[in-house]
N, C-alpha and C positions, 0 to 999 in steps of 0.2 A: 174053142173059146180062148184057151190060153195062147194059142198061136196068134189069134187076132189081137189080143192085148199086147203081146210082144211087138207085133207089126206096127200097131198104132203108136207104140212108145219109140220104136226105132226110126220111124219115118221122119218125125220132126227133128231128131238128132242128126240124121243123115242130111236132111234139107239144110240144117244150120251149118253143117260142115261144108257142104257144097257152096252155099252162099259165102261163107267165110273165105274159102279158097278163092272164089271168084273175085271178092273184094281185094284180097291181097295180091292177086294176079294183076289187076288193073290199077291198084293203088298200093304199092309196097310200103309207103310211109305210114299207112294206117296201122300196120302191125307195130311199127316203132312207137307211134303215138299211144297205142293201146298198152304196150309194154311199159312205157314211161309212166302212163297214168296209174297202172296197177302198182308199179314200183313206188311212185311217189305217194300213193294213197296209204301205203303201209309204213310210212315214215314214223319214227318215234318222236313225238313232240318234245321229248326231253333230250334229244340227241341231234347233232348236226352231221352225223356220219353220212347221211344221204347226200348232203351238199358237198362234203369233202370228196366223196367217191366220184361225183360227177365232175368236179372242177380240178382236183389235184393233179390228174394226169396231164392237164394242159399248162401246168406251171413248171418252169425250168429254173435251174440254177445257172447264173451267169458268172463267168470268171474272166478277168482281164489278166493277161500274163505277158512276160517279156519273151521275145523270140531270141533265137541264137544270133550270132554276130552277123550273118548274112541275111538276117531278117526273114528267114524261112521257118516253116513249122513242120519239120521233118517228122515222120512217123506219127503225126497227129498228137504230138506230145504238148500238153498245155504249158510245160516249162514252169517257171517260178511265178506263182499267182501273186499279183499285187493288189487285186481288188475283187470282192465277191458281191453279188447282188442277185436279183431275180428277174424273170421275164415271163411273158404270157404267150403261149402259142395261139395265133389268130387264124391260121389256116392249116389244113392237113398237109400242104406241100412245103411247109417250112418257114413261113413268115412269122416272126416273133417281135413283140413290142416290149421295150424296156424303157428306162429313163435315159435322157440325154446325159445327165450328170454322172452316170456310172461308166460310160464308154470312153475309150481313150480319145484324146483330141487329135486333130489332123497333123499336129507337129510332133506326134509320137509314133513314128513309123516302126519302132521296135516293139510295139504292143499288139497283141492279138486278143480277140474276143472268142470265148467258147461257151457253148450251151450244153448243159447236162440234163437230159430228160429223166423222168421219174424212174425209168427202168435202168438207169445207170449209164446209158450210152452218152458219149461225149462227141460233140460236133463242133468244128470250127465255124464261127458265125461271121458273116460279112455285113458290114454297115451299109445299108441302102441309103440312109439319110436320117436327118434329125430336125427337130424344131425346138429351139430354145424357148420360145414363147410358152409352150405347153409342157416342156421337159419330156418330150416323147422322142424316142429313137426307134427306128425299124431295122431289124436284123433279118438275115436269110441264112438258113442252113440247108445243106443238101440232104434232104430226107423226104420221105413220102409216108402217107397213111398215119400221120401224127393225129393226136386227139386234141383239138382246140378246146378252150374253155367255152362252155355253152353261152350263147348270146341271145338276147331278146330285144328286137328293135322297138317293141312297144313297152318296154320296161319303164316304169315311172318310179323314181326314187323319192321316198318320203322321209322327213325327219322322224326319227324313232324306229326306223327299220333296223332289224338285227342284221349285222354284216360280219363276215369272216375275212381275215387276211391270210393269204397263203403265200409263203415266200421262204427265203433262206437267210434268216437273221444271224448275223455274226458267223456265217458259214457253218452253222450247226446242222444244216440239212433242212429238208422241207419241214416247215412248222406252221401250225394253224393257231391263230388267236381270234378272239371275237369281241364285238362291242356293238354300238348302234351308230346310225347316221345322226350326227350332232347338228349339222346345218348343210345347206346346199347353196350353190351359186356364189361361193366366195370368189372374189375377183382381185386382180392386180393389173398394173399397167406398164410395168417396167420390163427389163430384159434379164433373163436368168444368166448368171455366170457360174463357172465351176467353183469359184472361190467364195461365193456368197449365196447360200440357199435362203433367199428372202421371199417368202410367199407373196407378200403384198407387192413387192417390186418385180416378181418374176413370172407369176402364173395367173391364170384366169379361169373362172367357171369351175371351181373345185368343189368336191364333196369333202366336208369335214367329218371326221369320225373319231371316237375315243378308242377304237380298236387299236391295240399296240402296233406301231410301225417302227421297228427298230432298225439299226444299221444293217443293211443286207436285204431288208424287205423292199427296198426301192425297186420298182419295176414289176413287183409281184401283183397278184390278183386280189381285188376286193370283190367278194361275191355275196349274194344273199343266201337265205336258208334253202333255196332250191338249187344252189350251185351255179346260178346265172351270174355272169360278169356284171358288176356294178361300176367298176373303175379300175385304174392302174395306180397302185400306191406310189406316192412320189416323195413325201417328206413328212417330218414331224417337228413340232415345237417343244417336245419334251425336254424339260430342264429341271431335274429334281432338286438341284442346288437352290433354285429360286422358287420352287414350289409350282412349277408349270409342268403339267403332264396331262395325258389324255387328249392331246390336240394333234391329230394327224390329218393328212390330206391325200386325196386321190383324184386323178383326172377322169371325168365321167366317160363311160363306154362310148356314148354317141360322139363326143368330141375326139376321143382316141381313134375311133374308126375313120372319122373324117380326115384327121391329120395323117393317119396311116395310108389311106387311099391316095391322098395328095402326094405324099412322099414316094410311094410306089410309082405313081404316074409321072411326076415331074422331078423327083429327087429332092424336092423341098416343098414347103407350103407357100403358095403364091397368094399374098394378101396385101391390102393397102396399109400404108403406115403414115400416121400423122406426125408422131415424134414429140408428144408432150406427156408429162405426168401430172396428175392432180397434186394439190398441195397437202394431201393427207387429212384434210379436215372434213367434217360432216356437218351439213347445214342443220340447224335446229328446226323442229316442226313449225315454229312461228317465224322462220327466217323469211326475208323479203325476196330471196332468190331461190330458184331451183335449177340446178345445172352442175357443171364441173368447173372448179376453179383451177386455172393453170398455175402449177407450181414450178415446172421445169420445162425447158424447150431444148430438145436434142438438136445440136448444131448441124447434124447430118440428116435431119428429118424434114418432112414437107413443111411443117409449121415455121421452121427457121427462115424460109424464103417468103414468108407472108407478113402481114401487118399485125399478127396476133402477138400479144405481150404477156409476160408473167403478171398474174393478178387478174387477167381477164376471166370472165365466167362464160363458158360456152353453154348457151341455153337452147339452141336449136341447130340442127344440121339438115339442110334441104327442107326446112320448115317442119321437121319432126322434133318434137319436144325431147330434150335431154333431161331425164329425171335423176339419173345417177351415172356413175362411172361405167356400170355394166351396159347401159343403153348406148353410151358413146362407143365403147369397145365393139359392140355388136355391129354398129353402123360402119365403123372404119374397117374392121376386119372382113366385113361382108362385101366390100367393094374392091375392085382390082386396081393395081397401080396405073396411074395415068388418068384416073377418074377425077374430075373437078367437082367439089362439093361446096355448097354455100353454108358458111358457118356464121350463125347469128350470135354475137357476143355482147355481154354487158360490161361496160367500162365506165366507172365514175358516174353511174346512174343513167348513162345513155347507151342505146343499142346501136350496133354496127353490123353490117353484113360484109364478111370477108371471104372471097373465093380462094380455095386452097386445092391444088392438084396433088393427089396422093402419090407417094413414091412406094417402091416395094419394101416390104418389111423383111429385111435381110437376116432373118433368124436362122437361115440355113448356112450361114457363114460364121466363122469364129473370128474373134478379135486377134 
């Protein structure tokens, strides 16, 4: 009787083991998913250690240094460090994303970029390309089997989400800070320069956070409490002298990946360019117009060769209503150079249709 009881007890266990082995044989990822589920289910709600353990290995320290007199980097020696920042590993074979404003410009041939992984290894990083419009630069190091920061294509970021910044502030080494998402879809229409970090005039579609982003955090990771990449830290408006603090920005992951893939494929991001800036004003709710008021026309942009004028209000593009600057940016950047669009503008109470052929947004070139 005892033998039968043992037999009936062991049979289901043996069957379960056989089924489990079979599932893992045909679907190895199932084991990873199960392990991740069991690991995440044991998270301490009072700690962010789980998120840091997942994401931190994918964040690197970025260093810019001077080379020797013949512009070589003998013995993989970083030399004299002139700037430090952060970067995020995006692929196991060595693609890294950082900020455009931290890498040396093309007229500085005596500068080199280095990436230091969390295990202390230092690699020379080569610049694949950059996009000033989004302050994104793509680097490549000669390494394999790296650990990228986890990404989720279906991730939706909400105001109020708890987020962590991981980076190398003031070259102290990898540091973690935390805060919340303060706002999403912050936008701007200008062009980023190295001498002027102006959010409104340089970047678009940003995540705003009160998580501290100090000097050196640029290019680092903004992650959620699961350690999933939310965005790439880019700048901060902190100014304690004038009482401004807790205003930092990050480029969303979705936009970062889009820009990265374009740079890897083409060496730059190919997008249409209109060449206008808004006048910085926001229409009141009871205003008679809805659209974007032209405040500046780039003499090298497509608008300069059209009948559009400063003070015009762009209300439609190809019969699509322009409700704000974001909607105009999306339409323009979503079209390729050479595309002719119909701009419906409001001028002195009258509407006009103006055809404009987009030129290329030359954000892959420096002034």
